[in-house]
C-alpha positions in Angstrom: 2.3 -18.6 12.4 -1.2 -19.0 10.6 -0.6 -15.7 8.2 2.8 -17.1 7.5 1.3 -20.2 6.6 -1.1 -18.6 4.2 1.3 -16.4 2.6 3.3 -19.2 2.0 0.2 -21.1 0.5 -0.1 -17.8 -2.0 3.3 -18.0 -2.9 3.3 -21.7 -4.0 0.3 -21.0 -5.7 2.6 -18.4 -7.8 5.0 -20.6 -8.4 2.5 -23.1 -9.6 0.8 -20.7 -11.9 4.0 -19.4 -13.2 5.5 -22.9 -14.2 1.9 -23.7 -15.8 2.0 -20.8 -18.0 6.0 -21.5 -18.9 5.0 -25.1 -19.9 1.7 -23.5 -21.9 4.1 -21.2 -23.5 6.9 -23.3 -24.4 5.0 -25.9 -26.4 1.7 -26.0 -28.7 -0.6 -28.6 -28.7 0.1 -31.6 -31.0 -1.0 -30.4 -34.7 -1.8 -27.0 -33.7 0.3 -23.8 -34.4 1.4 -21.1 -31.7 -1.8 -18.8 -31.2 -0.3 -15.0 -31.8 -3.3 -13.6 -32.4 -3.7 -10.3 -30.0 -4.8 -11.1 -26.7 -8.4 -10.4 -26.2 -8.3 -9.6 -22.3 -7.3 -6.8 -20.6 -6.4 -8.0 -17.2 -5.3 -4.4 -16.1 -8.8 -3.0 -16.5 -10.2 -6.4 -15.4 -8.9 -6.5 -12.1 -9.6 -2.6 -11.6 -13.1 -3.1 -12.2 -13.1 -6.2 -10.1 -11.4 -4.3 -7.2 -14.0 -1.7 -7.0 -17.0 -3.9 -7.5 -15.5 -5.7 -4.3 -14.9 -2.5 -2.6 -18.5 -1.6 -3.0 -19.7 -5.1 -1.8 -17.2 -5.2 1.0 -18.5 -2.0 2.4 -21.9 -1.8 1.8 -22.3 -5.5 3.4 -19.7 -4.0 6.3 -22.3 -1.4 6.8 -25.2 -3.6 6.9 -23.8 -5.8 9.8 -25.0 -4.2 13.3 -22.0 -3.4 15.3 -22.7 -6.0 18.0 -22.3 -8.7 15.8 -18.9 -7.6 14.7 -17.2 -10.1 17.7 -19.5 -12.7 16.4 -17.4 -16.1 15.3 -18.8 -19.5 13.7 -16.8 -21.5 16.1 -14.0 -20.8 18.4 -11.2 -21.5 15.7 -12.7 -19.4 13.1 -12.2 -15.5 12.8 -14.6 -13.1 13.9 -16.6 -10.7 11.3 -14.0 -8.0 12.3 -10.9 -10.1 12.0 -12.4 -11.2 8.5 -13.0 -7.9 7.3 -9.4 -6.5 8.8 -7.8 -9.5 7.0 -9.3 -8.6 3.8 -8.2 -5.0 4.2 -4.8 -6.8 5.1 -4.6 -8.5 1.6 -5.0 -5.4 -0.1 -1.8 -4.2 1.4 0.0 -7.3 1.4 -0.2 -8.5 -2.2 0.8 -5.2 -3.6 4.0 -5.4 -1.2 4.8 -8.5 -3.6 5.4 -6.2 -6.0 7.2 -3.5 -3.9 4.5 -1.1 -3.7 4.6 -0.1 0.2 1.6 -0.2 2.5 0.5 3.6 3.4 1.6 5.0 6.8 -0.1 3.5 9.6 -0.6 0.3 8.1 1.3 -3.1 10.3 0.5 -6.3 8.9 1.3 -8.0 12.1 -1.8 -8.8 14.0 -3.7 -6.4 11.9 -6.7 -8.5 12.0 -7.0 -8.2 15.9 -6.4 -4.5 16.1 -10.2 -2.9 16.5 -13.8 -4.0 16.3 -14.9 -0.5 15.8 -17.1 -0.8 12.9 -16.4 2.5 11.5 -12.5 2.1 11.6 -13.1 -1.3 9.7 -14.9 0.1 7.0 -12.0 2.9 6.6 -9.6 0.4 6.3 -11.3 -1.5 3.7 -11.9 1.8 1.9 -7.9 2.0 2.4 -6.9 -1.3 1.0 -8.9 -1.3 -1.8 -8.1 2.2 -3.1 -4.5 1.2 -2.5 -4.8 -2.2 -4.6 -7.0 -0.5 -7.3 -4.2 2.4 -7.4 -1.3 -0.5 -7.7 -3.0 -2.4 -10.3 -3.8 0.8 -12.3 -0.4 2.2 -11.6 1.4 -0.7 -13.8 2.0 -0.6 -17.5 0.2 -3.4 -19.3 4.0 -4.5 -19.7 4.6 -4.7 -16.4 2.1 -7.4 -16.0 4.4 -9.9 -17.8 7.3 -9.0 -16.0 8.8 -11.9 -14.1 8.9 -11.7 -10.2 11.9 -14.2 -9.6 11.5 -13.9 -5.5 8.4 -15.6 -5.9 9.3 -18.7 -8.0 10.4 -19.4 -11.1 7.9 -18.2 -14.2 5.9 -15.9 -11.7 5.1 -12.7 -12.8 3.4 -9.4 -11.8 0.2 -10.3 -13.4 0.1 -13.6 -11.2 0.1 -11.5 -8.1 -2.9 -9.2 -9.4 -4.7 -12.2 -10.2 -4.4 -13.7 -6.8 -5.1 -10.8 -5.2 -8.7 -10.4 -6.9 -9.2 -14.6 -6.7 -8.3 -13.8 -2.9 -10.8 -11.0 -2.3 -13.5 -12.7 -4.1 -12.9 -15.9 -2.0 -13.1 -13.2 1.1 -16.5 -11.7 -0.3 -18.3 -15.2 0.0 -16.8 -15.9 3.4 -18.3 -12.5 4.3 -21.6 -13.1 2.8 -21.9 -16.9 4.7 -21.0 -14.6 7.8 -23.4 -11.9 7.3 -26.2 -14.7 6.8 -25.4 -16.2 9.7 -26.2 -13.1 11.7 -29.4 -12.5 10.1 -28.2 -10.0 7.5 -29.1 -9.8 3.7 -26.3 -8.9 1.8 -27.6 -5.2 0.4 -27.5 -5.7 -3.3 -29.2 -9.2 -3.1 -32.0 -7.2 -0.7 -32.2 -4.2 -3.4 -32.7 -7.0 -6.3 -35.7 -8.9 -4.2 -37.3 -5.5 -3.7 -37.4 -5.2 -7.5 -38.6 -8.3 -8.5 -41.7 -7.7 -5.8 -42.0 -4.3 -7.6 -42.4 -5.9 -11.0 
């Protein structure tokens, strides 16, 4: 039920984002002409880069957390570390599915976040998931990002789905960092930066 509610929130965000974009495109602000200059932002390239960096951070953080901490949770109502990482992996398959990009064999989204607490298997799923979502983002032509996805609501387009995927994974990274620090693990990239600063 919680998973269904989360997907409904994502779809509502898509519909809202699409509606705002449509409104922005339909009318320029008073006193200004429509902006016809070429876009300066390559969403396809940036999304793929963000997902690659997220993959590196998630896998290095997952590696740094001891196996015995994978069942830790901040309270009874929250996900455990294992569940949070698997939720992240599941999103990497779920969002592309909205674009009719099928998940790989062996993935079943139902109850996926409770399928294992094994650290090595979870890291393997994270790598598979990010590889899948990066391939989905790169597999789209630039023009595809503007293609409408009517089943997600008026004005929603494929670029919105990729944008929400990246946004979701960044949010999960923030949660993962908080979880790691709660069990005494400093994110590896922060630990490296501290070592460098002390060495200078």
